[in-house]
C-alpha positions, -999 to 999 in steps of 0.1 A, spaced: 258 -244 -102 264 -214 -78 301 -206 -67 304 -200 -33 329 -174 -23 358 -190 0 364 -173 33 401 -162 38 417 -162 71 418 -124 69 384 -122 64 374 -148 92 394 -129 117 383 -98 108 344 -109 108 346 -132 138 340 -159 118 371 -183 124 347 -217 129 333 -210 94 368 -208 81 379 -242 102 348 -259 85 357 -246 54 393 -261 56 383 -295 73 359 -298 44 389 -291 17 410 -321 34 431 -296 52 439 -311 88 457 -295 119 492 -281 114 520 -297 126 527 -271 159 566 -275 158 569 -268 120 545 -241 122 567 -223 152 593 -231 130 582 -214 99 570 -185 123 604 -182 135 617 -177 105 595 -145 93 610 -111 99 595 -78 84 621 -60 64 635 -28 83 637 5 65 676 11 52 678 38 74 668 21 105 688 3 128 676 -29 148 681 -12 178 666 17 199 690 47 206 701 47 244 683 78 260 701 105 259 723 91 229 728 111 199 714 99 164 739 91 134 767 81 155 
């Protein structure tokens, strides 16, 4: 029995194969996402900032390292 390679979301997006990814997910029994739950999870995702960087851009003309 041959094993079929699983298509990842990143591969599907990069290769314009999103419909194949959706078909694969539906065949695995994965249904549609709950939009409110998805947006709630997405709102909690943040990328860590480098320790020496603040969350704001410096104002025009301000000096660095106040």
